[in-house]
N, C-alpha and C positions, 0 to 999 in steps of 0.2 A: 504493500500500500504506500509506504514511504517513497519507494522508487517511482511509483506511478505519479505521485504528487509532484516530485521533482521534475519529471518529464513534462507534465502539464504546465508547470510554472515556466519552464523554458519556452514552451510553445506559445504561451500567452505573452511573454516578454517579446518574442520575435514579432508577433502580430502587432503589439503595441508600438514597436519601433518602426513599423511600416515595411519590414522585410518579409519576403516570401521565399520559400525553399526553391522556387523555380525562377527567381529574378535576381538581378544585381542592380545596385544604384551607383552611379558615378557622380560625385560632387566635384566639379571642375572650377579652378580658379586660374584666370589668365591675366597676368600683369602686363603693364604697358598700355598705351592708348589704343583702345579698341571700341568701336561704336556699338551702342546698344542695338540689338536686332541683327547683328552679324551672325550668319548661320554657322552652326557647328555640325559636322557630319560624322556619324559613327559607321565604320566600314570594317569589312574583313575580307580575307582572300577566299575565293571559291574554287571550283574545279578548273583545271587548266589555267591557273594564274588569273582567273577572272576576278573582278572586284564586286563584292556584294554590299549593297547599302543597307544598313540595319535601321537607322533612325536619324532624324534631323531635329535639332532644337536651336534656339536663339540665345545669344548672350545678353545678359542684363547686369549692369554694374560689374562687369568683369567676371561674372559667374555663369555657369551653365550646369544643367542636371540632366542625366539620362536615367530612366527607370525602365529596364529592358529585360526581356525574357532571357534566362541563362541558356546558352547553347549546350549541345550534347557533349562537346569536347572543350578542352581549355586552350584551343588554338588562339593566338593573339588577336585582339581587336585594335583598331587604329582610329584616332580622332583627328579629323582635319578641320581647320578653321578657314572659312571663306577668305580668299585673297591673302592668305598667310602661307609662307613656304614651310614645307616639312609636315610632320605628323607626330602624334604622341601614341606610343604603344603601351598597352596594358593587357592583363589577362582577365577575361570575363567570368570571374569567380563569384559565387553567391556571397552576398554581403554588401557592405558600403565601402566603396573605393574612393580614396581622395587623390585627386590629380592636380598638380600645380606646375605652371611653367610661365616663362615670359614670351610674349608674342614674337619677339625677334630671335628667339632661340628655343623653339618649342620641342626640339629633339632632346634638350637637356631637361626632360620632364622628371618630376619627383612623384612617385606613385607609392601609395601605402594603403593599409586597411585590411588586407586579406593575406593569407599565407603565400599565395603565388606572387602577388605584387610586392610584398615585403621582401621575398627572396630575390625578385628581379632587381629591386632598388639596391639591395645589399651587394649583388654581383656588380652592378654598374658602378657603385661607389668604389669597390675594390679595383675594378678595371681602370677607373679614372686615375687612381693614385699611381698605378704602373705607367699609364699613358703620360702623366705629367713628368715622371722621371725621364722617359725617353725624349719627350719634347725639350726638356731642359738641356739634355746632352746634345741633341741635334743642333741647338743654337750654337753651342760651343764647337761642334763639329764643323758647321758652316764657316765659323770664324777661322778655325784652324786650316780649313781647305783653302780659303781665300788668301791666308798668309803662307800657304804652301809648307805648313809645319807637318811634315809626313809622320814624324814620331808621335805627335799628339793625335793626328788623324787615326793612325793605327790603334792607339790606346783607346780612343773614344769608340771606334768600331767594335773593339772587343767588349767594351763596357755595354754598348747597345745590345750586343748579342746576349750578354749575361742577363740583362733586364728582360729581353724577349723570352729567354728561357724561364725566367722568373714568372713572366706572364702566362706561359704555357702551363707551368706547374700550378699556378694559382687556379687556372680554369679547370685542370684535372681534379685538383683537390676540392674545388667547389662542387663539381659534379658528383664526386664520391660522397661528399657530406650532405648533399641535397638531392637525394634520389627521387623525392616527391615533387621537385620543382620543374615546371615545364621549361623554364629557361635552361635547365641542365640539358634537356634534349636538343635545344637550339644551339647550345655551345658545342655539343658533340657533332651536330650537323656541320657547323663551320669548321671544326677541326678535321672532319672527314673530307669536306669539299676542298679545303686548302692543303690536304695531304700532310698535315702536321704530325699525325700518328699513323702507325701501321694498322692494317685492318684488324689484326688480332687484338690490338689495344682498344680500338674503337668498339669491337664486339664485346670486350670485357666491360667497358663503361656502359654500353647499352643494356647488357644483362643485369646491371645493378639498378636500373631505373624501375620505378613502380609501374604497375600495369596501366594506370591512368595516363602516365606520361608517355608510355609506349604507344598509346592510341592517338597521340597528337600528330598533326600533319608532318612536321619536320622529322620526328623520330620514325614514323612509319615509312617515310621515303628512304631513309638510310637502311632500315631493316630490309626493305624490298630489294635495294641495290645489293646488299650483302648476300641475301638469299640467292639472287640471280648470279652473283659472282662465284658461288660455290660450284656452278656447272663447269667453270673453266679454271678452277683453282688447281695448283700443283698437286698431283696425285689423283685428279679426276679423269674419267674417261672423256676424251675429246668428243664433243657433239658431232654426230655424223651429218654430212651434207653432200649435196651433189649440185653441179652447175655446168653450163656449157664450156667446153675448152676451146682452143684456137680453131679447131675443125668444126665447131658447133655441136659436138657430141657431148652428152652428159658424162662428166667425170665424177665418180664418187670418191670420197676421202678414203674409204676402206680399200679401194682398188689402187690407191696411189701410195700406200704406206711402204716404207723401207725399214731397214733396221732402226734408222732414226729419220724422222720426217720433220721438216720445218713448214709450218703454215705461216705464210708471209702476207699480211694485209698491207696493201700499198696502192699507189695510183700514179699515173704519169704526171699529174699536176703537183704531186707532193714532193717538194724540194728535199726534205730530209730523207725521204725514201730513195730518191734518185742518187743522193750523195752516198747512201749506204750500199747501193747496188753493186759497185765494184768489189766491195769486201765480201758480199754474199756470193758473187760470181767466183771469187778466189776460193772461198770455202767449199762451194759446190764442186768446182773442178778438182779440188784436192781430195775430197772425201766421197764423191758420188760412187766411185768404183768399190768403195768399202761399205756401201750401204746407205748413203745419205740421199734422201729424196726431198724435193721441195714442191709445195703447192702454193703458187702465187694466187691470192684472191684480190682481184682488182676492184677498187671502189671508183673507177673512172666514170665520167659522164658520157664519154665518147669511145666507142669500140675502135675507131680509127686511131685515136690518141693512144689507147691501150696497146694496140699492135705495134705502132710506131716506136713506143718506148721500149717494148720487149726487144725489138730488133736493134735499136740504138744502143741499149745497155747490154746486149748479149745474154739475155736471160733464157737459157736453153732448157729449163725444167718445165714441169706441168704448170699450166695456168688456167684459171676459170674466170669467166666474166659474163654477167648479164645484169643490167641495172637493177631489176627487181630481185633476182635470186641472191645476188651478193649482199644486198641490203639485209635480207633475211639471215644470211650467214653471219654478217657483222653483228646482228642482234643476238644470235645464238652464242657468239663468243664475247658479247658485251664490249665490243670494240667501239669506242667513241672518238678515238683519234688515231692517226697513223703516222709513222710505221708502227705496226703491232705484230709481234711474232710469238708463236707457240711451238715449242719443241716437244715432239712425241716419241715414245719408244716404239718398238715393233708391234706392241699390242694396242697402240693408240692412246696410251696414258700420257697425260701432260707431265713433263718432268722439268721444264724450265720455261720462262716467259721473258720476252722483250730484252733479249741479249743482242748487243751489237758490237761491231768492231772486234777488238782482240778478245773480248769476253765471249763472243759468239764462237770464234774459232777455237778458243780454249775448251769450251764446253763440248763441241763436236769432237775434238781430238780426244777428250776424256772418254766419250761414249763409244768411239770407234777405234780406239788404239789396239 
């Protein structure tokens, strides 16, 4: 009975304060000269990077209020002020959210009032301190550069690297200490996109997040990419494919395997690919008789350009090309940029990826010695 009374009391207090379990309230304060009646827009991101408008209110005496239905997930919402540059980000969590900023720098928003928004503000404050350190050193760096003081320039470069490492450590620690914060998922997304951490480290951080955070857009996107990448991870069976060769006949990967096989994604228009081709030719000529095969998968837009590049570069191995087919092959192998290479053993198992120059030759020599 006592427990029931406590529950009822909490419910009554929530109603008395005007809060509902399916809504959130934003109390906004905008400093600086801003006319009454200026429109304030509440928006979020929709499918395929579309913009979804949630609500619109007007400013009065530098204040505005949103009282809005809480969404199913905690993906960020954004507040835009009519004719003011930038936006203010917050998390649409049930409760009362306080937002404050100056109209001339609304990205420097201060958000508080709920667990998610308090965590967000805490992270931003910590990041600012590290950013201020780097900014201070960069000013000294510019002065030293202008004075051609090479010793000081080198010392300051090393110092900047140390602070950048400190920033990375801060972000990783924040994620580990705040597994329930949506901003943690967004931090991981940025670390992943900028290739700051290896996939194994990213996966470890993701595994530590709460189930609710894993449902947010940023986190789900990384999880999907990582799941897809498993198909072409080292140790995985290379996805089977077939596409037309130079004679227009379908060539299947399984029919092109040697003791060692390189799948080489390239294109005639790809300058790094063409620069690497002489090295690949050298490796092929040296090891083809020992069991090295290559399947070139062209991402060219023109069959004529493809054939011309093969002849000019002396690429005497198997090639496949068809605009539609090879795009599907590229998706199978999660290839988003070229050159991209996959080295397979005689059973079609991926044993190495994206080796070039001396590293490529050393690996092939190791496998076919």
